[in-house]
One Martini backbone bead per residue (centre of mass of N, CA, C, O) as a GRO file, in nm:
protein
  252
    1PRO     BB    1   0.097   0.036   0.019
    2LYS     BB    2   0.147   0.365  -0.007
    3PRO     BB    3   0.162   0.455   0.293
    4GLU     BB    4   0.383   0.247   0.369
    5VAL     BB    5   0.594   0.337   0.169
    6ARG     BB    6   0.615   0.629   0.264
    7ALA     BB    7   0.696   0.563   0.555
    8ARG     BB    8   0.955   0.409   0.482
    9VAL     BB    9   1.097   0.637   0.334
   10ASP     BB   10   1.097   0.837   0.568
   11GLU     BB   11   1.259   0.658   0.761
   12LEU     BB   12   1.514   0.632   0.582
   13LEU     BB   13   1.575   0.935   0.553
   14ARG     BB   14   1.621   0.973   0.853
   15LEU     BB   15   1.849   0.769   0.897
   16VAL     BB   16   2.031   0.918   0.651
   17GLN     BB   17   1.988   1.229   0.651
   18LEU     BB   18   1.765   1.314   0.375
   19GLN     BB   19   1.571   1.521   0.431
   20GLY     BB   20   1.443   1.695   0.140
   21LEU     BB   21   1.602   1.503  -0.103
   22GLU     BB   22   1.402   1.305  -0.268
   23ARG     BB   23   1.399   1.488  -0.559
   24ARG     BB   24   1.678   1.430  -0.631
   25LEU     BB   25   1.930   1.381  -0.830
   26PRO     BB   26   2.223   1.219  -0.843
   27SER     BB   27   2.380   1.477  -0.959
   28GLN     BB   28   2.278   1.647  -0.685
   29LEU     BB   29   2.472   1.469  -0.526
   30SER     BB   30   2.690   1.372  -0.319
   31GLY     BB   31   2.896   1.122  -0.238
   32GLY     BB   32   2.784   1.083   0.050
   33GLN     BB   33   2.481   1.083  -0.029
   34ARG     BB   34   2.492   0.835  -0.221
   35GLN     BB   35   2.574   0.635   0.002
   36ARG     BB   36   2.315   0.672   0.168
   37VAL     BB   37   2.119   0.575  -0.046
   38ALA     BB   38   2.237   0.289  -0.075
   39LEU     BB   39   2.176   0.212   0.220
   40ALA     BB   40   1.870   0.257   0.213
   41ARG     BB   41   1.813   0.040  -0.002
   42ALA     BB   42   1.923  -0.197   0.170
   43LEU     BB   43   1.722  -0.143   0.421
   44ALA     BB   44   1.436  -0.181   0.290
   45ALA     BB   45   1.444  -0.514   0.324
   46ARG     BB   46   1.527  -0.597   0.604
   47PRO     BB   47   1.798  -0.714   0.681
   48ARG     BB   48   2.005  -0.933   0.867
   49VAL     BB   49   2.247  -0.865   0.662
   50LEU     BB   50   2.530  -0.657   0.592
   51LEU     BB   51   2.721  -0.569   0.297
   52LEU     BB   52   3.028  -0.371   0.313
   53ASP     BB   53   3.231  -0.280   0.031
   54GLU     BB   54   3.400  -0.020   0.051
   55PRO     BB   55   3.195   0.247   0.059
   56PHE     BB   56   3.443   0.489   0.100
   57GLY     BB   57   3.678   0.468  -0.118
   58ALA     BB   58   3.597   0.738  -0.315
   59LEU     BB   59   3.648   0.924  -0.077
   60ASP     BB   60   3.737   1.166   0.110
   61ALA     BB   61   3.862   1.207   0.423
   62THR     BB   62   3.643   1.392   0.543
   63VAL     BB   63   3.394   1.228   0.454
   64ARG     BB   64   3.474   0.960   0.583
   65ALA     BB   65   3.476   1.053   0.878
   66GLY     BB   66   3.176   1.134   0.890
   67LEU     BB   67   3.057   0.853   0.800
   68ARG     BB   68   3.164   0.683   1.028
   69ASN     BB   69   3.004   0.816   1.257
   70TRP     BB   70   2.727   0.778   1.129
   71LEU     BB   71   2.730   0.465   1.098
   72ARG     BB   72   2.755   0.401   1.395
   73ARG     BB   73   2.487   0.530   1.482
   74LEU     BB   74   2.306   0.368   1.290
   75HIS     BB   75   2.374   0.085   1.395
   76GLU     BB   76   2.262   0.135   1.686
   77GLU     BB   77   1.966   0.177   1.580
   78VAL     BB   78   1.913  -0.076   1.383
   79ARG     BB   79   2.056  -0.356   1.453
   80VAL     BB   80   2.254  -0.466   1.218
   81THR     BB   81   2.435  -0.694   1.086
   82SER     BB   82   2.776  -0.617   0.981
   83LEU     BB   83   2.991  -0.642   0.689
   84PHE     BB   84   3.304  -0.470   0.688
   85VAL     BB   85   3.504  -0.378   0.419
   86THR     BB   86   3.861  -0.298   0.473
   87HIS     BB   87   4.192  -0.118   0.441
   88ASP     BB   88   4.120   0.074   0.681
   89GLN     BB   89   4.224   0.093   0.998
   90GLU     BB   90   4.064   0.335   1.112
   91GLU     BB   91   3.789   0.238   1.019
   92ALA     BB   92   3.779  -0.026   1.177
   93LEU     BB   93   3.817   0.098   1.467
   94ALA     BB   94   3.563   0.299   1.448
   95ILE     BB   95   3.325   0.075   1.375
   96ALA     BB   96   3.390  -0.181   1.518
   97ASP     BB   97   3.345  -0.455   1.739
   98ARG     BB   98   3.472  -0.663   1.535
   99ILE     BB   99   3.777  -0.818   1.411
  100VAL     BB  100   3.891  -0.938   1.089
  101LEU     BB  101   4.218  -1.036   1.013
  102MET     BB  102   4.361  -1.045   0.686
  103ASN     BB  103   4.613  -1.260   0.504
  104ARG     BB  104   4.606  -1.406   0.219
  105GLY     BB  105   4.326  -1.559   0.320
  106ARG     BB  106   4.413  -1.537   0.626
  107VAL     BB  107   4.349  -1.563   0.955
  108GLU     BB  108   4.504  -1.380   1.216
  109GLN     BB  109   4.251  -1.226   1.372
  110ILE     BB  110   4.006  -1.224   1.644
  111GLY     BB  111   3.841  -0.922   1.774
  112THR     BB  112   3.852  -0.664   1.934
  113THR     BB  113   3.985  -0.363   1.898
  114ARG     BB  114   4.158  -0.386   2.154
  115GLU     BB  115   4.283  -0.666   2.113
  116VAL     BB  116   4.427  -0.619   1.832
  117TYR     BB  117   4.595  -0.372   1.934
  118GLU     BB  118   4.715  -0.480   2.227
  119GLN     BB  119   4.698  -0.817   2.127
  120PRO     BB  120   4.885  -0.925   1.910
  121ARG     BB  121   4.954  -1.243   1.749
  122THR     BB  122   5.105  -1.098   1.513
  123ALA     BB  123   5.309  -0.915   1.316
  124PHE     BB  124   5.095  -0.821   1.118
  125VAL     BB  125   4.901  -0.694   1.322
  126ALA     BB  126   5.102  -0.494   1.451
  127SER     BB  127   5.165  -0.343   1.168
  128PHE     BB  128   4.867  -0.268   1.064
  129LEU     BB  129   4.784  -0.132   1.348
  130GLY     BB  130   4.935   0.122   1.324
  131PRO     BB  131   5.199   0.269   1.431
  132VAL     BB  132   5.545   0.127   1.418
  133ASN     BB  133   5.824  -0.002   1.563
  134VAL     BB  134   6.102  -0.185   1.406
  135LEU     BB  135   6.311  -0.445   1.542
  136ARG     BB  136   6.606  -0.628   1.478
  137GLY     BB  137   6.698  -0.942   1.642
  138ALA     BB  138   6.828  -1.122   1.937
  139VAL     BB  139   6.820  -1.378   2.170
  140ARG     BB  140   7.033  -1.324   2.469
  141ARG     BB  141   7.063  -1.372   2.786
  142GLY     BB  142   6.788  -1.205   2.851
  143ALA     BB  143   6.812  -1.050   2.562
  144VAL     BB  144   6.785  -0.803   2.318
  145CYS     BB  145   6.990  -0.809   2.031
  146PHE     BB  146   7.185  -0.589   1.835
  147GLY     BB  147   7.422  -0.533   1.587
  148ASP     BB  148   7.495  -0.225   1.725
  149GLY     BB  149   7.484  -0.290   2.063
  150LEU     BB  150   7.198  -0.316   2.136
  151GLU     BB  151   7.008  -0.360   2.450
  152ILE     BB  152   6.713  -0.545   2.574
  153PRO     BB  153   6.567  -0.644   2.837
  154ALA     BB  154   6.426  -1.008   2.871
  155PRO     BB  155   6.389  -1.218   3.135
  156ASP     BB  156   6.099  -1.354   3.145
  157LEU     BB  157   6.043  -1.460   2.811
  158ALA     BB  158   6.303  -1.550   2.713
  159PRO     BB  159   6.473  -1.756   2.543
  160THR     BB  160   6.757  -1.949   2.574
  161ALA     BB  161   6.790  -1.954   2.286
  162GLU     BB  162   6.895  -1.840   2.008
  163GLN     BB  163   6.678  -1.584   1.847
  164PRO     BB  164   6.514  -1.446   1.602
  165VAL     BB  165   6.369  -1.110   1.607
  166TYR     BB  166   6.088  -0.893   1.658
  167VAL     BB  167   6.039  -0.552   1.758
  168TYR     BB  168   5.749  -0.392   1.896
  169VAL     BB  169   5.682  -0.027   1.910
  170ARG     BB  170   5.492   0.226   1.992
  171PRO     BB  171   5.504   0.564   2.005
  172HIS     BB  172   5.309   0.582   2.274
  173GLU     BB  173   5.512   0.356   2.431
  174ILE     BB  174   5.704   0.608   2.452
  175ASP     BB  175   5.928   0.779   2.665
  176VAL     BB  176   6.062   1.087   2.765
  177VAL     BB  177   6.363   1.117   2.958
  178ARG     BB  178   6.554   1.210   3.245
  179HIS     BB  179   6.756   1.013   3.390
  180GLY     BB  180   6.683   0.725   3.348
  181ARG     BB  181   6.526   0.426   3.488
  182GLY     BB  182   6.562   0.094   3.374
  183ARG     BB  183   6.537  -0.191   3.169
  184ARG     BB  184   6.403   0.011   2.917
  185VAL     BB  185   6.632   0.226   2.919
  186ILE     BB  186   6.753   0.442   2.657
  187PRO     BB  187   6.977   0.608   2.479
  188ALA     BB  188   6.945   0.931   2.302
  189ARG     BB  189   6.876   1.139   2.004
  190VAL     BB  190   6.747   1.424   1.878
  191ARG     BB  191   6.660   1.487   1.544
  192ARG     BB  192   6.332   1.542   1.543
  193LEU     BB  193   6.061   1.787   1.539
  194ARG     BB  194   5.693   1.747   1.535
  195VAL     BB  195   5.400   1.927   1.488
  196LEU     BB  196   5.066   1.754   1.537
  197GLY     BB  197   4.892   1.939   1.685
  198PRO     BB  198   4.844   1.770   1.992
  199GLU     BB  199   5.122   1.657   1.889
  200VAL     BB  200   5.459   1.514   1.923
  201ARG     BB  201   5.718   1.423   1.707
  202VAL     BB  202   5.988   1.199   1.775
  203GLU     BB  203   6.313   1.169   1.641
  204ALA     BB  204   6.523   0.897   1.743
  205VAL     BB  205   6.862   0.810   1.821
  206VAL     BB  206   7.034   0.556   1.918
  207ALA     BB  207   7.292   0.516   2.100
  208GLY     BB  208   7.544   0.368   1.912
  209SER     BB  209   7.347   0.379   1.656
  210THR     BB  210   7.095   0.341   1.377
  211GLN     BB  211   6.851   0.352   1.543
  212THR     BB  212   6.508   0.447   1.488
  213LEU     BB  213   6.261   0.639   1.678
  214ASP     BB  214   5.922   0.689   1.723
  215VAL     BB  215   5.761   0.955   1.911
  216SER     BB  216   5.463   1.013   2.113
  217LEU     BB  217   5.355   1.334   2.226
  218SER     BB  218   5.234   1.557   2.406
  219ARG     BB  219   5.252   1.890   2.420
  220GLU     BB  220   5.278   1.909   2.725
  221ARG     BB  221   5.514   1.711   2.754
  222ALA     BB  222   5.713   1.851   2.561
  223GLU     BB  223   5.714   2.129   2.708
  224ALA     BB  224   5.811   2.021   2.985
  225LEU     BB  225   6.089   1.914   2.862
  226GLY     BB  226   6.223   2.099   2.645
  227LEU     BB  227   6.288   2.015   2.362
  228ALA     BB  228   6.576   1.949   2.141
  229GLU     BB  229   6.759   1.938   1.880
  230GLY     BB  230   7.036   1.721   1.967
  231GLU     BB  231   6.943   1.600   2.224
  232ALA     BB  232   6.994   1.423   2.512
  233VAL     BB  233   6.821   1.116   2.595
  234ASP     BB  234   6.563   0.910   2.726
  235LEU     BB  235   6.410   0.586   2.665
  236ASP     BB  236   6.088   0.449   2.750
  237LEU     BB  237   5.999   0.113   2.703
  238ARG     BB  238   5.697   0.004   2.804
  239THR     BB  239   5.611  -0.165   2.532
  240LEU     BB  240   5.662  -0.496   2.412
  241ARG     BB  241   5.677  -0.687   2.100
  242ILE     BB  242   5.766  -1.029   2.046
  243PHE     BB  243   5.869  -1.189   1.729
  244PRO     BB  244   5.936  -1.459   1.605
  245ASP     BB  245   5.982  -1.637   1.310
  246THR     BB  246   5.772  -1.782   1.417
  247ALA     BB  247   5.438  -1.818   1.518
  248ASP     BB  248   5.540  -1.745   1.775
  249HIS     BB  249   5.485  -1.541   2.077
  250TYR     BB  250   5.561  -1.247   2.284
  251SER     BB  251   5.503  -1.042   2.571
  252ILE     BB  252   5.640  -0.752   2.792
   0.00000   0.00000   0.00000
């Protein structure tokens, strides 16, 4: 019946926030608005599951960010299970309740956004989700040793036999300190400082080596430290994730 159809159309237009635009031609809609129309058409059949295959792929970054927030709110209202396919890590973390991370057709990890970000099970997961520093070394005598003389103690979980490993540490998991103490505090020199809005990115070279680490600090923290390029500092590596060349790994 026409009244029911009209009511359903009005409901869908409200859901996708396009009230008043129902008479516009596709050419008169923006890219973001056309994506909302496509989603409204999919919802019209009241599906039990929605498949969204990179729906925002052709849109610019600003529009994508706005649509991510909108889609999350819409999903909470409609309560339809959705399978959202994306290669954009930020998009996945912003929208999903649970993430299935695949690599070459193989499932690497399934979990909540927090689980896959904070407790990656493989090196691929650790490197895919967010910026990360990667150091290659080997475990010897309770420490991770690097070819240029750098050592990071790892007494708790390090294997007894020498084993090549990759060490992953995210920029925000490193703090810059002065005269630091601790088993994971290493000396370094500030090579470059970059202000990126509310944060400051510090590019630091580990003393006596060629290893470079990116560090993310709040502007307040950076200003309190009074950092300057060329200055000697200490780096506190708060969280490390160590992945042997085998499928096994451990975190310390």
